[in-house]
C-alpha positions, -999 to +999 in steps of 0.1 A: +815-023+759+816-042+791+785-034+813+806-036+844+827-006+832+798+013+815+778+042+829+742+030+828+723+046+857+690+026+854+661+036+876+641+008+891+609+029+895+590+050+870+598+087+875+567+106+887+575+136+865+573+116+833+539+120+816+545+100+784+561+066+776+592+080+759+600+104+787+596+077+813+618+052+794+645+077+786+648+085+823+646+049+834+672+037+810+696+065+819+696+080+785+690+116+798+691+136+830+672+168+836+694+197+846+667+224+848+633+230+834+634+219+798+672+213+797+687+179+797+721+162+797+724+133+772+741+104+791+762+077+773+733+054+762+712+083+749+742+099+732+749+067+713+713+067+699+715+105+692+748+100+673+732+073+651+702+095+644+725+123+634+746+100+612+715+090+591+704+126+589+738+136+576+740+108+551+706+118+536+714+155+536+747+148+518+730+124+494+706+153+484+736+176+477+734+197+509+768+208+523+775+208+561+790+237+580+786+249+616+773+282+628+776+296+664+748+293+689+752+330+700+741+355+674+743+393+671+710+410+676+720+433+647+713+406+621+678+400+635+671+437+637+681+439+600+656+413+590+629+428+612+624+396+634+643+407+666+612+424+682+587+403+664+599+369+675+586+370+711+596+358+745+608+324+732+640+342+722+666+344+749+681+379+747+714+387+765+742+413+764+779+407+763+804+426+785+805+455+760+768+458+765+761+446+729+727+429+724+731+392+716+707+362+715+709+324+719+698+314+684+664+298+680+670+294+643+696+306+617+679+323+587+696+356+594+731+343+600+731+320+570+719+349+548+747+370+561+772+343+553+758+339+518+757+376+510+793+380+521+807+351+500+785+343+470+783+368+442+774+349+410+745+327+399+772+302+389+775+292+426+738+282+427+719+262+436+734+260+471+721+243+502+740+246+535+731+228+567+744+222+602+734+202+633+735+226+663+720+233+697+692+258+697+673+275+725+636+285+726+622+296+759+591+275+757+563+287+780+556+251+789+584+226+782+572+191+787+575+154+777+613+154+782+633+161+751+601+160+730+595+196+739+625+211+756+639+246+758+674+236+746+674+211+717+695+199+688+684+209+654+694+200+618+686+232+599+694+235+562+691+266+540+687+266+502+696+295+478+684+296+442+683+321+414+646+316+406+614+304+422+615+273+399+649+265+412+638+270+448+609+247+443+633+220+431+654+225+462+622+222+483+614+189+465+649+176+472+645+181+509+610+167+507+623+134+492+654+134+516+631+137+546+609+108+535+641+087+532+655+099+565+625+091+586+620+057+569+656+048+577+649+057+614+620+032+614+593+059+612+564+064+588+562+102+585+533+118+567+540+152+551+512+177+559+505+212+546+513+234+576+513+270+588+546+288+582+546+306+616+574+330+625+597+316+598+574+331+571+567+322+535+537+306+518+548+270+513+554+247+542+551+210+552+553+193+586+564+157+587+542+140+613+543+105+628+510+093+643+511+088+680+484+090+708+507+113+728+513+137+699+506+174+705+493+180+670+458+171+658+461+158+622+437+147+595+447+126+565+439+099+541+448+063+549+466+058+516+498+071+530+507+038+545+509+023+510+531+049+494+567+039+484+596+058+500+621+073+475+649+048+467+685+051+477+695+057+440+670+086+437+685+112+413+683+145+432+691+164+400+660+150+382+636+179+384+606+161+369+613+129+390+614+148+423+583+168+413+565+135+407+574+123+442+562+156+457+530+156+437+522+120+446+527+126+483+507+158+483+479+147+461+462+129+490+446+150+518+467+156+549+468+186+571+475+198+606+446+214+626+458+249+616+454+241+579+425+217+581+397+219+555+367+201+569+349+201+535+379+185+517+383+159+545+346+150+544+350+144+507+371+114+515+351+081+518+344+076+555+363+044+559+394+060+544+396+091+567+420+092+596+418+117+624+445+113+650+472+128+671+507+132+657+543+142+666+561+167+644+595+154+635+604+177+606+594+210+590+603+225+557+596+260+543+599+279+511+598+316+519+611+332+487+629+365+491+617+374+527+652+374+542+673+379+511+655+411+501+656+425+537+693+417+540+705+423+505+714+388+495+719+392+457+739+375+429+747+385+394+725+366+370+733+353+335+719+386+322+745+406+340+720+421+364+716+416+402+690+392+414+676+387+449+679+350+457+651+327+466+655+308+499+640+279+519+648+264+552+645+228+564+645+216+600+647+182+617+650+179+655+672+149+664+666+154+701+629+152+694+633+122+670+647+100+697+616+101+719+594+099+688+610+066+678+604+053+713+568+064+712+564+044+680+584+014+691+581+000+727+563-026+748+556-031+785+592-043+791+609-013+775+622+002+743+624-017+710+650+001+689+651-001+651+684-017+642+695+015+625+696+036+657+700+010+684+727+020+710+742-015+705+737-041+678+737-069+703+740-076+740+759-107+752+744-119+785+767-140+807+743-160+829+771-171+852+799-146+853+830-162+868+822-196+853+852-205+832+832-220+803+806-192+802+833-165+804+853-181+776+824-183+752+812-148+760+847-134+754+849-153+721+815-139+709+823-104+722+857-103+705+845-117+672+816-093+669+836-063+680+863-072+654+836-073+628+827-037+636+795-044+656+785-023+686+783-049+714+773-046+750+787-074+772+768-080+804+796-094+825+780-083+858+772-107+887+735-096+887+708-122+889+695-137+856+661-119+860+678-086+864+700-091+833+670-100+812+651-070+825+679-047+817+684-061+782+647-057+774+645-023+790+673-007+769+659-023+738+690-038+721+677-057+690+695-090+696+703-108+729+729-136+729+723-156+761+752-177+774+745-201+802+763-232+817+738-257+803+739-244+767+776-239+768+780-276+778+761-285+746+782-262+725+753-238+720+739-204+729+704-189+728+697-159+705+666-138+713+650-112+690+639-082+711+612-071+688+594-105+684+606-122+715+615-153+694+643-174+708+666-198+688+693-222+700+724-224+678+761-230+679+784-202+689+797-200+653+762-197+639+753-170+664+784-150+654+775-155+617+739-144+623+750-111+637+776-106+611+753-115+582 
């Protein structure tokens, strides 16, 4: 992508309305633009990051055995009345009527709709276990939307829903998502701590929030420092291994960790003083097992191996991609801008032409740009006539992991300079070596 042809509306000054680093940097880099209170457009740079976050989420959901579908954003109020949640949910739900005066709602979550899909199509235990997920816009009319897309009214959500014949099967489905979430957040460059949490309006009696520690977090959390030493489940984790997944769950939940709603001061005080951690955190995922709450209310049954009808056991599992993007920024930035983990960076590298219009510089930049693009890399080519300082500032601000700097002096020596955005380390090498470094 040539920067001269790209849409990158960078702001020179810090926006006054931005209270936290991620909101400020997302506005400054032109990742997002506010359309109304708590509602944002995702501009090209932000959309590239969001798409990469979604890709990783999809890969780990698919790896765990979940199956993707897509449900509508507008839902019939009848389903929510059937489950008993329509009146109980509160003002966060946006209620509307269609032209036939039928009550509708902009879905804040999809337990009712997925239960309706299940009961209409699945009749036998032989189709279980089943986990269906989608990535879809949701709307919750937050009383105080803030911090940009960290807490917005319209947001993207990956929500998955599991169906099992028994509680034991449902707990295994829960453990699958538990392990998949640990892998997902790790691949996004985050260390997420699972904490026992309140089930809230979703319901049920088993729930964990996945929290990353950050000073700007809205949640108060309490945990043992051991979490930083725990291994993340491997790529070849067998998601059909009941005992293996339970061992992962038991290990991660054996050490004290809780949000303020579930905090047990006595249990926390039992931890040696030097090993306790009390901090702020950002919720990036939430999983629930709620048994037969929705399936019983809505008649979601299957025929069991005994020939009798059985109410299925359910769980739901949420990740907020539009919240994850600012969470990653909160965890990875410096005074100059964002430092993206390579897995979600909008571009793998930026080629900086220090003297656009110079025949030698143009030729080398085009060679590098063409070679990396052919190799499947996402490359931003700064071919603008901006001053060198502005080019460097832009590259640092948007956080591309590798900068390839091409100037007249280095080109004359047959070399270019490669800078690592995270460490700031610079290395001079041949053009071929720079291309091989990025393709390695």
